[in-house]
TIRO-2110 file (N, C-alpha, C; in Angstrom, 1 decimal):
// TIRO-2110
-13.8, 23.2, 46.2, N, 1, A
-14.7, 24.2, 46.8, CA, 1, A
-14.2, 24.4, 48.2, C, 1, A
-13.8, 23.4, 48.9, N, 2, A
-13.4, 23.5, 50.3, CA, 2, A
-12.2, 24.4, 50.4, C, 2, A
-11.2, 24.2, 49.4, N, 3, A
-10.0, 25.0, 49.4, CA, 3, A
-10.3, 26.5, 49.2, C, 3, A
-11.4, 26.8, 48.6, N, 4, A
-11.8, 28.2, 48.3, CA, 4, A
-12.7, 28.7, 49.5, C, 4, A
-13.0, 27.9, 50.5, N, 5, A
-13.8, 28.3, 51.6, CA, 5, A
-15.3, 28.3, 51.2, C, 5, A
-15.7, 27.5, 50.2, N, 6, A
-17.1, 27.4, 49.8, CA, 6, A
-17.7, 26.1, 50.3, C, 6, A
-18.9, 26.1, 50.6, N, 7, A
-19.6, 24.9, 51.0, CA, 7, A
-19.9, 24.0, 49.8, C, 7, A
-20.1, 22.8, 50.1, N, 8, A
-20.4, 21.8, 49.0, CA, 8, A
-21.9, 21.6, 49.0, C, 8, A
-22.5, 22.3, 48.0, N, 9, A
-24.0, 22.2, 47.9, CA, 9, A
-24.4, 20.8, 47.5, C, 9, A
-23.6, 20.0, 46.9, N, 10, A
-23.9, 18.7, 46.5, CA, 10, A
-24.0, 17.7, 47.7, C, 10, A
-23.4, 18.2, 48.9, N, 11, A
-23.5, 17.3, 50.1, CA, 11, A
-24.7, 17.6, 50.9, C, 11, A
-25.5, 18.6, 50.6, N, 12, A
-26.7, 18.9, 51.3, CA, 12, A
-27.7, 17.7, 51.1, C, 12, A
-28.5, 17.4, 52.1, N, 13, A
-29.4, 16.2, 52.0, CA, 13, A
-30.4, 16.4, 50.8, C, 13, A
-30.4, 15.3, 50.1, N, 14, A
-31.3, 15.2, 48.9, CA, 14, A
-30.8, 15.7, 47.6, C, 14, A
-29.7, 16.5, 47.6, N, 15, A
-29.2, 17.1, 46.4, CA, 15, A
-28.7, 16.1, 45.4, C, 15, A
-27.8, 15.2, 45.9, N, 16, A
-27.3, 14.2, 45.0, CA, 16, A
-28.3, 13.2, 44.5, C, 16, A
-29.3, 12.9, 45.3, N, 17, A
-30.4, 12.0, 44.9, CA, 17, A
-31.2, 12.7, 43.8, C, 17, A
-31.5, 14.0, 44.1, N, 18, A
-32.3, 14.7, 43.1, CA, 18, A
-31.6, 14.8, 41.7, C, 18, A
-30.3, 15.1, 41.7, N, 19, A
-29.5, 15.2, 40.5, CA, 19, A
-29.4, 13.8, 39.8, C, 19, A
-29.2, 12.8, 40.6, N, 20, A
-29.1, 11.4, 40.0, CA, 20, A
-30.4, 11.1, 39.3, C, 20, A
-31.6, 11.4, 40.0, N, 21, A
-32.9, 11.1, 39.4, CA, 21, A
-33.1, 11.9, 38.1, C, 21, A
-32.8, 13.2, 38.2, N, 22, A
-33.0, 14.2, 37.1, CA, 22, A
-32.1, 13.8, 35.9, C, 22, A
-30.9, 13.3, 36.1, N, 23, A
-30.0, 12.9, 35.0, CA, 23, A
-30.5, 11.6, 34.4, C, 23, A
-31.3, 10.8, 35.0, N, 24, A
-31.8, 9.6, 34.4, CA, 24, A
-33.2, 9.8, 33.8, C, 24, A
-33.8, 10.9, 34.1, N, 25, A
-35.2, 11.2, 33.6, CA, 25, A
-35.1, 11.6, 32.1, C, 25, A
-36.0, 11.0, 31.3, N, 26, A
-36.1, 11.4, 29.9, CA, 26, A
-37.4, 12.2, 29.7, C, 26, A
-37.3, 13.2, 28.8, N, 27, A
-38.4, 14.0, 28.4, CA, 27, A
-39.2, 13.2, 27.4, C, 27, A
-40.5, 13.6, 27.1, N, 28, A
-41.3, 12.9, 26.2, CA, 28, A
-40.7, 12.7, 24.8, C, 28, A
-39.8, 13.7, 24.4, N, 29, A
-39.1, 13.5, 23.1, CA, 29, A
-37.9, 12.6, 23.2, C, 29, A
-37.6, 12.0, 24.3, N, 30, A
-36.5, 11.1, 24.5, CA, 30, A
-35.2, 11.7, 25.0, C, 30, A
-35.2, 13.0, 24.9, N, 31, A
-34.0, 13.7, 25.3, CA, 31, A
-33.8, 13.7, 26.9, C, 31, A
-32.6, 13.5, 27.4, N, 32, A
-32.5, 13.6, 28.9, CA, 32, A
-32.8, 14.9, 29.4, C, 32, A
-33.3, 15.0, 30.6, N, 33, A
-33.6, 16.3, 31.3, CA, 33, A
-32.3, 17.0, 31.5, C, 33, A
-31.3, 16.3, 32.0, N, 34, A
-29.9, 16.8, 32.3, CA, 34, A
-28.9, 16.0, 31.5, C, 34, A
-28.1, 16.6, 30.7, N, 35, A
-27.1, 15.9, 30.0, CA, 35, A
-25.8, 16.0, 30.8, C, 35, A
-25.0, 15.0, 30.9, N, 36, A
-23.7, 15.0, 31.6, CA, 36, A
-22.7, 14.8, 30.5, C, 36, A
-21.8, 15.7, 30.4, N, 37, A
-20.6, 15.7, 29.5, CA, 37, A
-19.4, 15.6, 30.4, C, 37, A
-18.5, 14.6, 30.1, N, 38, A
-17.3, 14.4, 30.9, CA, 38, A
-16.1, 14.1, 30.1, C, 38, A
-15.0, 14.5, 30.6, N, 39, A
-13.7, 14.1, 30.0, CA, 39, A
-12.9, 13.3, 31.1, C, 39, A
-12.6, 12.1, 30.7, N, 40, A
-11.9, 11.2, 31.6, CA, 40, A
-10.5, 10.9, 31.0, C, 40, A
-9.6, 10.6, 31.9, N, 41, A
-8.2, 10.2, 31.5, CA, 41, A
-7.5, 9.5, 32.7, C, 41, A
-6.9, 8.4, 32.4, N, 42, A
-6.2, 7.7, 33.5, CA, 42, A
-7.0, 7.2, 34.6, C, 42, A
-8.3, 6.9, 34.4, N, 43, A
-9.2, 6.5, 35.4, CA, 43, A
-9.7, 7.6, 36.3, C, 43, A
-9.5, 8.8, 35.9, N, 44, A
-10.0, 10.0, 36.7, CA, 44, A
-10.9, 10.8, 35.8, C, 44, A
-12.0, 11.3, 36.4, N, 45, A
-12.9, 12.3, 35.8, CA, 45, A
-12.1, 13.6, 35.8, C, 45, A
-11.7, 14.1, 34.7, N, 46, A
-10.9, 15.4, 34.7, CA, 46, A
-11.8, 16.6, 34.6, C, 46, A
-12.9, 16.5, 34.0, N, 47, A
-13.8, 17.6, 33.9, CA, 47, A
-15.2, 17.1, 33.6, C, 47, A
-16.2, 17.8, 34.1, N, 48, A
-17.6, 17.4, 34.0, CA, 48, A
-18.5, 18.6, 33.9, C, 48, A
-19.5, 18.6, 33.0, N, 49, A
-20.5, 19.6, 32.9, CA, 49, A
-21.9, 18.9, 32.9, C, 49, A
-22.8, 19.5, 33.7, N, 50, A
-24.2, 19.1, 33.7, CA, 50, A
-25.0, 20.2, 33.0, C, 50, A
-25.8, 19.9, 32.1, N, 51, A
-26.5, 20.9, 31.3, CA, 51, A
-27.9, 20.5, 30.9, C, 51, A
-28.7, 21.4, 30.6, N, 52, A
-30.1, 21.1, 30.1, CA, 52, A
-30.2, 21.9, 28.8, C, 52, A
-31.1, 21.5, 27.9, N, 53, A
-31.2, 22.1, 26.6, CA, 53, A
-32.6, 22.0, 26.1, C, 53, A
-33.0, 22.8, 25.1, N, 54, A
-34.2, 22.7, 24.3, CA, 54, A
-33.7, 22.6, 22.9, C, 54, A
-34.6, 22.9, 22.0, N, 55, A
-34.3, 22.9, 20.5, CA, 55, A
-33.3, 24.0, 20.1, C, 55, A
-33.1, 25.0, 20.9, N, 56, A
-32.3, 26.1, 20.5, CA, 56, A
-31.2, 26.5, 21.4, C, 56, A
-31.3, 26.2, 22.7, N, 57, A
-30.3, 26.7, 23.7, CA, 57, A
-29.8, 25.6, 24.6, C, 57, A
-28.5, 25.6, 24.8, N, 58, A
-27.8, 24.7, 25.7, CA, 58, A
-27.4, 25.5, 26.9, C, 58, A
-27.8, 25.1, 28.1, N, 59, A
-27.5, 25.8, 29.3, CA, 59, A
-26.8, 25.0, 30.3, C, 59, A
-25.6, 25.4, 30.6, N, 60, A
-24.8, 24.7, 31.6, CA, 60, A
-25.3, 25.0, 33.0, C, 60, A
-25.4, 24.0, 33.8, N, 61, A
-26.0, 24.2, 35.2, CA, 61, A
-24.9, 24.0, 36.3, C, 61, A
-24.0, 23.0, 36.1, N, 62, A
-23.0, 22.8, 37.1, CA, 62, A
-21.8, 22.2, 36.4, C, 62, A
-20.6, 22.5, 36.9, N, 63, A
-19.4, 21.9, 36.4, CA, 63, A
-18.4, 21.6, 37.5, C, 63, A
-17.4, 20.8, 37.1, N, 64, A
-16.4, 20.4, 38.0, CA, 64, A
-15.2, 20.0, 37.2, C, 64, A
-14.0, 20.2, 37.8, N, 65, A
-12.8, 19.8, 37.1, CA, 65, A
-11.7, 19.4, 38.2, C, 65, A
-10.8, 18.6, 37.7, N, 66, A
-9.8, 18.1, 38.6, CA, 66, A
-8.9, 19.2, 39.1, C, 66, A
-8.4, 19.1, 40.4, N, 67, A
-7.4, 20.0, 40.9, CA, 67, A
-6.1, 19.3, 41.0, C, 67, A
-6.1, 18.0, 40.5, N, 68, A
-4.9, 17.2, 40.5, CA, 68, A
-3.9, 17.6, 39.4, C, 68, A
-2.9, 16.8, 39.2, N, 69, A
-1.8, 17.1, 38.3, CA, 69, A
-2.3, 17.3, 36.9, C, 69, A
-3.3, 16.7, 36.5, N, 70, A
-3.9, 16.9, 35.1, CA, 70, A
-4.5, 18.2, 34.9, C, 70, A
-4.7, 19.0, 36.0, N, 71, A
-5.4, 20.3, 35.8, CA, 71, A
-4.5, 21.3, 34.9, C, 71, A
-3.2, 21.0, 34.9, N, 72, A
-2.3, 21.9, 34.1, CA, 72, A
-2.7, 21.8, 32.6, C, 72, A
-3.4, 20.8, 32.2, N, 73, A
-3.8, 20.6, 30.8, CA, 73, A
-5.1, 21.3, 30.4, C, 73, A
-5.7, 22.0, 31.4, N, 74, A
-7.0, 22.7, 31.2, CA, 74, A
-8.1, 21.8, 30.7, C, 74, A
-8.4, 20.7, 31.5, N, 75, A
-9.4, 19.8, 31.0, CA, 75, A
-10.8, 20.4, 30.9, C, 75, A
-11.2, 21.3, 31.7, N, 76, A
-12.5, 22.0, 31.6, CA, 76, A
-12.6, 22.7, 30.3, C, 76, A
-11.6, 23.4, 30.0, N, 77, A
-11.6, 24.2, 28.7, CA, 77, A
-11.6, 23.2, 27.5, C, 77, A
-10.9, 22.1, 27.6, N, 78, A
-10.9, 21.2, 26.5, CA, 78, A
-12.3, 20.6, 26.3, C, 78, A
-12.9, 20.2, 27.4, N, 79, A
-14.3, 19.6, 27.4, CA, 79, A
-15.3, 20.7, 26.9, C, 79, A
-15.1, 21.9, 27.3, N, 80, A
-16.0, 23.0, 26.9, CA, 80, A
-15.9, 23.2, 25.4, C, 80, A
-14.7, 23.1, 24.8, N, 81, A
-14.6, 23.3, 23.4, CA, 81, A
-15.3, 22.1, 22.6, C, 81, A
-15.2, 20.9, 23.1, N, 82, A
-15.9, 19.8, 22.5, CA, 82, A
-17.4, 20.0, 22.6, C, 82, A
-17.9, 20.5, 23.8, N, 83, A
-19.3, 20.7, 23.9, CA, 83, A
-19.8, 21.8, 23.0, C, 83, A
-19.1, 22.9, 22.8, N, 84, A
-19.5, 24.0, 21.9, CA, 84, A
-19.6, 23.4, 20.5, C, 84, A
-18.6, 22.6, 20.1, N, 85, A
-18.5, 22.0, 18.8, CA, 85, A
-19.7, 21.1, 18.6, C, 85, A
-20.1, 20.3, 19.6, N, 86, A
-21.2, 19.4, 19.5, CA, 86, A
-22.5, 20.1, 19.4, C, 86, A
-22.6, 21.2, 20.1, N, 87, A
-23.9, 22.0, 20.1, CA, 87, A
-24.0, 22.7, 18.7, C, 87, A
-23.0, 23.1, 18.1, N, 88, A
-23.0, 23.7, 16.8, CA, 88, A
-23.4, 22.6, 15.8, C, 88, A
-22.9, 21.4, 15.9, N, 89, A
-23.2, 20.3, 15.0, CA, 89, A
-24.7, 20.0, 15.1, C, 89, A
-25.3, 20.1, 16.3, N, 90, A
-26.7, 19.8, 16.6, CA, 90, A
-27.6, 21.0, 16.0, C, 90, A
-27.0, 22.1, 15.7, N, 91, A
-27.8, 23.2, 15.2, CA, 91, A
-28.3, 24.1, 16.3, C, 91, A
-27.8, 24.0, 17.5, N, 92, A
-28.3, 24.9, 18.5, CA, 92, A
-27.8, 26.3, 18.3, C, 92, A
-28.6, 27.3, 18.6, N, 93, A
-28.2, 28.7, 18.3, CA, 93, A
-27.6, 29.4, 19.5, C, 93, A
-27.7, 28.9, 20.7, N, 94, A
-27.3, 29.6, 21.9, CA, 94, A
-26.6, 28.6, 22.9, C, 94, A
-25.5, 29.0, 23.4, N, 95, A
-24.8, 28.2, 24.4, CA, 95, A
-24.6, 29.1, 25.6, C, 95, A
-25.2, 28.7, 26.7, N, 96, A
-25.1, 29.4, 28.0, CA, 96, A
-24.1, 28.8, 28.9, C, 96, A
-23.0, 29.4, 29.2, N, 97, A
-21.9, 28.8, 30.0, CA, 97, A
-22.3, 28.9, 31.5, C, 97, A
-23.2, 29.7, 31.8, N, 98, A
-23.7, 29.8, 33.2, CA, 98, A
-23.3, 31.1, 33.9, C, 98, A
-23.8, 31.3, 35.1, N, 99, A
-23.6, 32.5, 35.8, CA, 99, A
-22.2, 32.6, 36.4, C, 99, A
-21.7, 33.8, 36.5, N, 100, A
-20.5, 34.0, 37.2, CA, 100, A
-19.3, 34.3, 36.2, C, 100, A
-18.3, 34.9, 36.8, N, 101, A
-17.1, 35.3, 36.0, CA, 101, A
-16.1, 34.2, 36.1, C, 101, A
-15.5, 33.8, 35.1, N, 102, A
-14.4, 32.9, 35.1, CA, 102, A
-13.5, 33.1, 33.8, C, 102, A
-12.2, 33.0, 34.0, N, 103, A
-11.3, 33.3, 32.9, CA, 103, A
-11.6, 32.4, 31.6, C, 103, A
-12.0, 31.2, 31.8, N, 104, A
-12.2, 30.3, 30.7, CA, 104, A
-13.4, 30.8, 29.8, C, 104, A
-14.3, 31.5, 30.4, N, 105, A
-15.5, 32.0, 29.7, CA, 105, A
-15.1, 33.0, 28.6, C, 105, A
-14.0, 33.7, 28.8, N, 106, A
-13.5, 34.8, 27.9, CA, 106, A
-13.1, 34.2, 26.6, C, 106, A
-12.8, 32.9, 26.5, N, 107, A
-12.4, 32.3, 25.3, CA, 107, A
-13.6, 32.2, 24.3, C, 107, A
-14.8, 32.2, 24.8, N, 108, A
-16.0, 32.0, 24.0, CA, 108, A
-16.9, 33.2, 24.0, C, 108, A
-16.8, 34.1, 25.0, N, 109, A
-17.7, 35.2, 25.1, CA, 109, A
-16.9, 36.5, 25.1, C, 109, A
-17.2, 37.4, 24.2, N, 110, A
-16.5, 38.7, 24.1, CA, 110, A
-16.9, 39.6, 25.3, C, 110, A
-18.1, 39.5, 25.7, N, 111, A
-18.6, 40.3, 26.9, CA, 111, A
-19.7, 39.5, 27.6, C, 111, A
-19.7, 39.6, 28.9, N, 112, A
-20.8, 38.9, 29.6, CA, 112, A
-22.2, 39.4, 29.4, C, 112, A
-23.1, 38.5, 29.4, N, 113, A
-24.5, 39.0, 29.4, CA, 113, A
-24.9, 39.5, 30.7, C, 113, A
-25.6, 40.6, 30.8, N, 114, A
-26.0, 41.2, 32.1, CA, 114, A
-26.9, 40.3, 32.8, C, 114, A
-26.7, 40.2, 34.1, N, 115, A
-27.6, 39.4, 35.0, CA, 115, A
-28.6, 40.3, 35.7, C, 115, A
-29.8, 39.9, 35.7, N, 116, A
-30.9, 40.7, 36.3, CA, 116, A
-31.6, 39.9, 37.3, C, 116, A
-31.6, 40.4, 38.5, N, 117, A
-32.3, 39.8, 39.6, CA, 117, A
-33.7, 40.5, 39.8, C, 117, A
-34.7, 39.7, 39.7, N, 118, A
-36.1, 40.3, 39.8, CA, 118, A
-36.8, 39.7, 41.0, C, 118, A
-37.4, 40.6, 41.8, N, 119, A
-38.2, 40.1, 43.0, CA, 119, A
-39.6, 40.6, 42.8, C, 119, A
-40.5, 39.7, 42.5, N, 120, A
-41.9, 40.1, 42.3, CA, 120, A
-42.7, 39.5, 43.4, C, 120, A
-43.1, 40.3, 44.4, N, 121, A
-43.8, 39.8, 45.5, CA, 121, A
-45.3, 39.4, 45.1, C, 121, A
-45.7, 38.2, 45.5, N, 122, A
-47.0, 37.8, 45.1, CA, 122, A
-47.9, 37.6, 46.3, C, 122, A
-47.4, 38.0, 47.5, N, 123, A
-48.2, 37.9, 48.7, CA, 123, A
-47.8, 39.0, 49.6, C, 123, A
-48.6, 39.3, 50.6, N, 124, A
-48.2, 40.3, 51.6, CA, 124, A
-46.9, 40.0, 52.2, C, 124, A
-46.6, 38.8, 52.5, N, 125, A
-45.3, 38.4, 53.1, CA, 125, A
-44.2, 38.7, 52.1, C, 125, A
-44.4, 38.4, 50.9, N, 126, A
-43.5, 38.6, 49.8, CA, 126, A
-43.2, 40.1, 49.7, C, 126, A
-44.3, 40.9, 49.8, N, 127, A
-44.1, 42.4, 49.7, CA, 127, A
-43.2, 42.9, 50.9, C, 127, A
-43.3, 42.3, 52.0, N, 128, A
-42.4, 42.6, 53.1, CA, 128, A
-40.9, 42.2, 52.8, C, 128, A
-40.8, 41.0, 52.2, N, 129, A
-39.4, 40.5, 52.0, CA, 129, A
-38.7, 41.1, 50.8, C, 129, A
-39.4, 41.4, 49.8, N, 130, A
-38.8, 41.9, 48.5, CA, 130, A
-37.8, 43.0, 48.7, C, 130, A
-38.1, 44.1, 49.4, N, 131, A
-37.2, 45.2, 49.5, CA, 131, A
-35.8, 44.7, 50.2, C, 131, A
-35.9, 43.9, 51.2, N, 132, A
-34.7, 43.4, 51.9, CA, 132, A
-33.9, 42.5, 50.9, C, 132, A
-34.6, 41.7, 50.2, N, 133, A
-33.9, 40.8, 49.2, CA, 133, A
-33.2, 41.6, 48.1, C, 133, A
-33.9, 42.7, 47.7, N, 134, A
-33.3, 43.6, 46.7, CA, 134, A
-32.0, 44.2, 47.2, C, 134, A
-32.1, 44.7, 48.4, N, 135, A
-30.9, 45.3, 49.1, CA, 135, A
-29.8, 44.3, 49.2, C, 135, A
-30.0, 43.1, 49.7, N, 136, A
-29.0, 42.1, 49.9, CA, 136, A
-28.3, 41.8, 48.5, C, 136, A
-29.1, 41.6, 47.5, N, 137, A
-28.6, 41.3, 46.2, CA, 137, A
-27.8, 42.5, 45.6, C, 137, A
-28.2, 43.7, 45.9, N, 138, A
-27.5, 44.9, 45.4, CA, 138, A
-26.1, 45.0, 46.1, C, 138, A
-26.1, 44.7, 47.4, N, 139, A
-24.8, 44.7, 48.1, CA, 139, A
-23.9, 43.6, 47.5, C, 139, A
-24.4, 42.5, 47.3, N, 140, A
-23.7, 41.3, 46.8, CA, 140, A
-23.1, 41.7, 45.4, C, 140, A
-23.9, 42.3, 44.6, N, 141, A
-23.5, 42.7, 43.2, CA, 141, A
-22.4, 43.7, 43.3, C, 141, A
-22.5, 44.7, 44.2, N, 142, A
-21.5, 45.7, 44.4, CA, 142, A
-20.2, 45.1, 44.9, C, 142, A
-20.2, 44.2, 45.8, N, 143, A
-19.0, 43.5, 46.3, CA, 143, A
-18.3, 42.8, 45.1, C, 143, A
-19.1, 42.0, 44.3, N, 144, A
-18.5, 41.2, 43.3, CA, 144, A
-18.0, 42.1, 42.1, C, 144, A
-18.5, 43.3, 42.0, N, 145, A
-18.0, 44.2, 41.0, CA, 145, A
-16.8, 45.1, 41.4, C, 145, A
-16.5, 45.0, 42.7, N, 146, A
-15.3, 45.7, 43.2, CA, 146, A
-14.2, 44.7, 43.4, C, 146, A
-13.3, 44.6, 42.5, N, 147, A
-12.2, 43.6, 42.5, CA, 147, A
-11.4, 43.5, 43.8, C, 147, A
-11.2, 44.7, 44.4, N, 148, A
-10.4, 44.7, 45.6, CA, 148, A
-11.2, 44.0, 46.7, C, 148, A
-12.4, 44.4, 46.9, N, 149, A
-13.2, 43.9, 48.0, CA, 149, A
-13.5, 42.4, 47.7, C, 149, A
-13.8, 42.0, 46.5, N, 150, A
-14.0, 40.6, 46.1, CA, 150, A
-12.8, 39.8, 46.4, C, 150, A
-11.6, 40.3, 46.0, N, 151, A
-10.4, 39.5, 46.3, CA, 151, A
-10.1, 39.3, 47.8, C, 151, A
-10.5, 40.3, 48.6, N, 152, A
-10.3, 40.2, 50.0, CA, 152, A
-11.3, 39.1, 50.6, C, 152, A
-12.5, 39.1, 50.1, N, 153, A
-13.4, 38.1, 50.6, CA, 153, A
-13.0, 36.7, 50.2, C, 153, A
-12.5, 36.5, 49.0, N, 154, A
-12.0, 35.2, 48.5, CA, 154, A
-10.8, 34.8, 49.4, C, 154, A
-9.9, 35.7, 49.7, N, 155, A
-8.8, 35.4, 50.6, CA, 155, A
-9.3, 35.0, 52.0, C, 155, A
-10.3, 35.7, 52.5, N, 156, A
-10.8, 35.4, 53.9, CA, 156, A
-11.4, 34.0, 53.8, C, 156, A
-12.1, 33.7, 52.7, N, 157, A
-12.7, 32.3, 52.6, CA, 157, A
-11.6, 31.2, 52.6, C, 157, A
-10.5, 31.5, 51.9, N, 158, A
-9.5, 30.5, 51.8, CA, 158, A
-8.8, 30.3, 53.2, C, 158, A
-8.6, 31.5, 53.9, N, 159, A
-8.1, 31.4, 55.3, CA, 159, A
-9.0, 30.6, 56.2, C, 159, A
-10.3, 30.8, 56.1, N, 160, A
-11.3, 30.1, 56.9, CA, 160, A
-11.2, 28.6, 56.6, C, 160, A
-11.1, 28.3, 55.3, N, 161, A
-11.0, 26.9, 54.9, CA, 161, A
-9.8, 26.2, 55.4, C, 161, A
-8.7, 26.9, 55.4, N, 162, A
-7.4, 26.4, 55.9, CA, 162, A
-7.5, 26.2, 57.4, C, 162, A
-8.1, 27.1, 58.1, N, 163, A
-8.3, 26.9, 59.6, CA, 163, A
-9.1, 25.7, 59.9, C, 163, A
-10.2, 25.5, 59.1, N, 164, A
-11.1, 24.3, 59.3, CA, 164, A
-10.3, 23.1, 59.0, C, 164, A
-9.5, 23.1, 58.0, N, 165, A
-8.8, 21.9, 57.6, CA, 165, A
-7.7, 21.5, 58.7, C, 165, A
-7.1, 22.5, 59.3, N, 166, A
-6.2, 22.3, 60.4, CA, 166, A
-6.9, 21.7, 61.6, C, 166, A
-8.1, 22.1, 61.9, N, 167, A
-8.8, 21.6, 63.0, CA, 167, A
-9.2, 20.1, 62.8, C, 167, A
-9.5, 19.8, 61.5, N, 168, A
-9.9, 18.4, 61.2, CA, 168, A
-8.7, 17.5, 61.2, C, 168, A
-7.6, 18.0, 60.8, N, 169, A
-6.3, 17.1, 60.9, CA, 169, A
-6.0, 16.9, 62.3, C, 169, A
END
């Protein structure tokens, strides 16, 4: 994430502790609140998915994969294939890979499901905030749907990350 100029949300105070607790929590039916699926090799975690599910739908919440030498073997895709197979074996009807575009998702999804952002103000303060939030999300969606602009933003993030890395060294 740092190489892409993105912040590490897992480093924010309380996030790791929350996830650790949530992964250990069991629902009344005995199922874990969050399932962790991982592919390991040579003492390294090569890919990891955290997901939640009910009796019908499996929903991926977060994932990670190695950027090391083993990345050339597509460990995330290999793990995802095992997860889809396991969900089918369990009789689940729906597998949600998660929000966002990524090349690996095209192996399983012919077309993306549309994402809908809804802002329902429930207070006077919310009524003031909702139009601004709608506008911000509309601009963000427009940027991400324009490949040229989105590529430029990703390049700027990488440049910023490289500059930060040089200052740290």
